[in-house]
C-alpha positions in Angstrom: 91.6 167.9 126.7 93.7 164.6 126.6 93.2 161.2 126.6 93.3 158.9 129.5 96.2 156.7 127.9 98.0 159.8 127.2 98.6 160.6 131.0 99.4 156.8 132.0 103.4 157.7 132.3 102.8 160.6 134.2 100.5 158.8 136.6 102.5 155.5 137.3 105.6 157.9 137.8 104.0 159.8 140.5 102.6 156.1 141.4 105.9 155.2 141.6 107.5 157.1 144.2 104.8 155.2 146.9 104.6 151.3 145.4 106.9 149.0 144.8 107.9 148.5 141.3 105.9 145.1 140.8 102.8 147.4 141.7 103.4 149.7 138.8 103.6 147.1 136.6 100.4 145.4 137.5 99.2 148.8 137.6 100.0 149.6 134.3 98.1 146.3 133.0 95.1 146.9 134.7 94.8 150.2 133.2 95.4 149.2 129.2 92.8 146.8 129.7 90.1 150.2 130.9 91.6 152.2 128.7 90.7 149.3 126.1 87.4 149.7 127.3 87.0 153.6 127.2 88.0 153.0 123.4 85.2 150.6 122.7 82.8 153.3 124.3 84.0 155.9 122.2 85.6 157.7 125.0 88.7 159.7 123.8 88.9 162.2 126.6 89.8 161.9 130.4 87.4 164.1 131.2 84.1 162.4 129.5 84.9 159.8 131.7 81.4 159.4 133.9 80.8 157.0 137.3 78.0 155.2 134.1 81.7 154.0 132.2 83.5 152.8 135.8 79.9 150.9 136.6 79.9 149.6 133.1 83.3 148.3 133.3 82.4 146.6 135.8 79.7 145.0 134.1 81.7 144.2 131.3 84.4 142.5 133.2 81.8 140.5 134.7 80.4 139.1 131.1 84.4 137.9 130.4 86.2 134.7 130.6 89.5 134.1 131.6 91.9 132.7 129.1 91.4 129.1 130.4 87.1 130.0 129.5 85.8 130.6 133.2 84.7 133.7 134.5 87.2 136.5 136.3 87.4 136.5 139.3 85.6 138.4 141.8 89.7 139.6 143.1 90.6 140.3 139.4 87.5 143.1 138.9 87.7 144.2 142.2 91.7 145.3 141.3 90.8 146.0 138.0 88.0 148.4 139.4 90.4 149.8 142.4 92.9 150.7 139.4 90.8 152.3 137.2 89.5 154.4 140.4 92.5 155.5 141.5 93.7 156.8 138.1 90.6 158.9 137.9 91.5 160.1 141.6 94.8 161.3 140.5 93.3 162.6 136.8 90.7 164.6 139.4 93.0 165.9 141.6 95.6 167.1 138.5 92.4 168.8 136.9 92.2 166.5 133.8 88.9 164.9 135.4 86.6 166.8 136.5 84.2 164.8 138.7 84.8 163.6 141.9 85.3 159.7 142.0 86.7 158.6 145.2 83.0 157.6 146.7 82.8 155.2 143.9 82.2 151.7 145.5 84.7 149.1 144.7 83.8 145.9 146.5 86.7 144.2 148.6 86.9 140.2 147.9 86.5 138.0 151.0 90.1 137.6 152.3 90.7 133.7 152.0 90.8 131.9 155.0 94.6 130.7 155.4 95.2 127.8 157.8 98.4 128.8 160.0 100.4 125.9 161.2 100.5 125.3 165.0 103.8 127.0 167.0 105.0 123.0 167.4 104.1 122.5 163.8 106.3 125.3 163.0 109.3 123.8 165.4 109.4 120.4 163.9 109.9 122.1 160.6 112.9 124.7 162.0 114.6 122.0 163.2 114.4 119.6 160.7 118.0 120.8 158.5 120.9 119.1 159.4 123.1 121.9 161.0 125.9 120.1 160.5 126.0 121.1 156.7 126.4 124.2 154.9 123.0 123.7 152.8 121.5 122.8 156.3 122.9 125.6 158.0 121.8 127.7 155.4 117.9 127.0 155.4 117.5 126.5 158.5 118.4 130.1 159.1 116.0 131.6 156.2 113.2 129.2 157.4 113.7 131.5 160.4 113.9 134.5 159.1 110.7 133.5 157.6 108.7 132.3 161.1 111.0 134.4 163.6 111.4 137.7 161.5 108.1 137.6 159.3 110.2 138.3 156.3 108.4 138.1 152.8 110.8 136.0 150.2 112.1 138.8 148.1 112.9 140.3 151.6 114.9 137.5 152.6 116.5 136.4 149.2 117.5 140.3 148.6 119.7 140.5 151.6 123.3 141.3 151.5 126.2 140.6 154.0 125.9 144.6 155.2 122.3 144.1 156.1 122.7 141.4 159.0 124.6 142.3 161.8 124.8 139.6 164.4 127.1 141.9 166.9 124.4 144.3 167.1 121.7 142.2 167.2 119.9 143.5 164.0 118.6 142.8 160.0 117.9 145.9 157.9 114.9 144.9 155.5 114.5 146.6 152.2 111.0 145.8 151.8 107.8 147.1 149.2 108.3 150.8 148.0 112.0 151.1 149.3 110.8 151.1 152.6 113.2 149.9 154.7 112.9 148.5 158.3 115.4 147.5 161.2 114.4 144.6 163.3 115.8 142.6 165.7 117.7 139.5 166.6 117.2 137.3 169.6 120.3 136.5 170.9 119.6 132.5 169.7 119.0 133.9 166.0 121.9 136.1 166.9 124.1 132.9 167.6 122.6 131.2 164.3 123.7 133.8 162.1 127.4 134.1 163.8 128.0 130.5 163.0 126.4 130.7 159.4 129.0 133.2 158.6 131.6 131.4 160.0 130.8 127.8 158.9 127.6 127.5 156.4 128.0 130.1 153.8 132.0 129.7 153.6 131.0 126.1 152.8 128.8 127.1 149.9 131.9 128.2 148.0 130.4 132.0 147.1 132.3 133.9 144.6 134.9 136.3 145.8 132.9 139.1 145.3 129.2 138.1 145.9 127.8 140.4 148.6 124.3 138.0 148.8 123.8 137.3 152.1 122.4 133.5 151.0 123.7 131.7 148.8 123.4 128.8 146.4 125.6 126.0 146.4 125.6 124.9 142.8 126.5 128.2 141.8 128.5 130.4 144.5 126.0 133.1 143.5 122.9 134.4 145.1 120.3 131.5 145.9 117.0 131.8 143.6 113.7 131.5 145.0 112.4 128.4 142.8 115.4 126.4 144.5 114.9 127.9 148.3 111.1 127.6 147.8 111.7 123.8 146.6 113.4 123.2 149.5 111.0 124.7 151.9 108.1 122.1 150.7 110.3 119.3 150.9 111.4 119.6 154.7 107.7 120.2 154.8 106.5 116.8 153.2 109.1 115.2 156.1 106.5 117.2 158.1 103.3 115.9 156.4 102.7 120.1 156.0 102.4 122.0 153.0 104.4 124.6 153.4 106.0 127.8 151.6 107.5 130.8 152.6 104.2 133.2 152.8 102.7 130.7 155.5 105.8 130.7 157.6 105.1 134.6 157.5 101.1 134.5 158.4 102.2 131.9 160.8 104.8 134.7 162.8 102.0 137.2 162.6 99.0 134.7 164.3 101.8 133.4 166.9 102.5 136.7 168.1 99.2 138.0 168.1 98.1 134.8 170.0 100.6 135.6 172.8 99.6 139.2 173.0 101.7 141.3 171.1 100.1 144.6 169.9 98.8 145.0 166.5 101.5 148.5 165.7 104.6 146.2 166.5 103.1 143.6 164.4 102.8 145.7 161.5 105.8 147.5 162.2 107.7 144.1 162.1 105.6 143.0 159.1 106.6 146.4 156.8 102.7 147.4 156.8 102.1 150.4 155.6 98.6 150.3 157.9 97.7 147.8 161.2 94.6 146.7 158.9 91.9 147.9 156.3 91.2 151.0 158.4 93.8 152.2 160.7 97.0 153.3 160.0 99.8 151.5 161.7 101.6 153.9 164.5 105.6 153.8 164.2 107.0 152.0 167.1 110.6 151.9 168.1 113.6 149.8 167.7 113.4 149.3 171.1 109.9 149.2 171.8 109.7 146.2 169.1 112.4 144.2 170.2 110.9 144.0 173.4 107.2 143.2 172.3 109.2 140.8 169.7 111.2 139.2 172.5 108.5 138.8 174.8 105.2 137.3 172.5 107.6 135.1 169.8 107.9 131.3 170.3 111.4 131.7 168.8 112.9 134.9 170.1 112.5 133.5 174.0 
C-alpha cells in the first residue's frame, strides 16, 4: 500500500484539470503539512488513515501557533482539513483508501461582512480619472471593467488586445481553472474602449510586439498589479474611500442584486461555478446576460 505522500503528484495532476494553478500550489502546501502530521503519528500507508487521524489533525492545528505567535485562524484550519478530506475522498475513489471520508464534517468559517460602497460613491470614484491623459483614460477603463463587468484583478490584467472587441461589444475573459466567459460591453463602455484604443493605449507607448490590453507608461509593457492597485487606492483617497480591485467586484454583484438581477446571471457574469454555496449555477446565454446586465447595472444603462 503506498504512502499518502507518494500519491501527491497523481492527485494534484487530476486536481489541476479543475482548478487554477494557484489553487493547486496552495493544496500542495496544505497536503505537505497533513502528511507531516501523519508521519508524526506513525502512519506510513494511506490505507491506514482513519477519521480519528483527520479529527486529531484538527485538534493538532488548534494547538499550534502561527509564525507571528498567534493561534492559527479558523479559516486556515478549515482549509487545512478541507484539503486533507478532498485528498482522502479522491484516494477512496481511486482504490487507495478503504474508508469513506465524504461525510467527515469540516466547519466552514463565517464569511466576513464586506462593506460595499454605494452606487454614488462608486460613480464619483470612477469619474475621478482625467480622460484627457493616456493614463487617466486607461485607469478609468480598468475601474469600469472591475465594477461594470465584475472582473477579478488577474482577469483584467491578463487581457490581450484580441480579447476586447469594441465593435461587437464583447470581452473574452480568461477566468479561474482555464474557464472562459464572453461578457457584454454596454454602448457607453464600448465607446470608452474605442477611445482608449485610439488615444489612450498609443499614448502609453507600448512596444511594437506588446499584445497586452493595459500598458504601463513607464515600461511600455503589460501593466502590473502593484501599480494598478496603488493608483486605484490613490483615487479612493481623493473620495475618502478605502478601495481595492476586489471591492469593486463585490460592489458590482451587490448593486446588480439590489437592482433585481437574477443570481444565475450574476454568477455567470462573475465566472462563479456555483450561484451560491449549495445551488449549482445555471448557464445563461450571452443574449440573456447582456439583457439582464443592461437592465440592472447602473453603469450599463
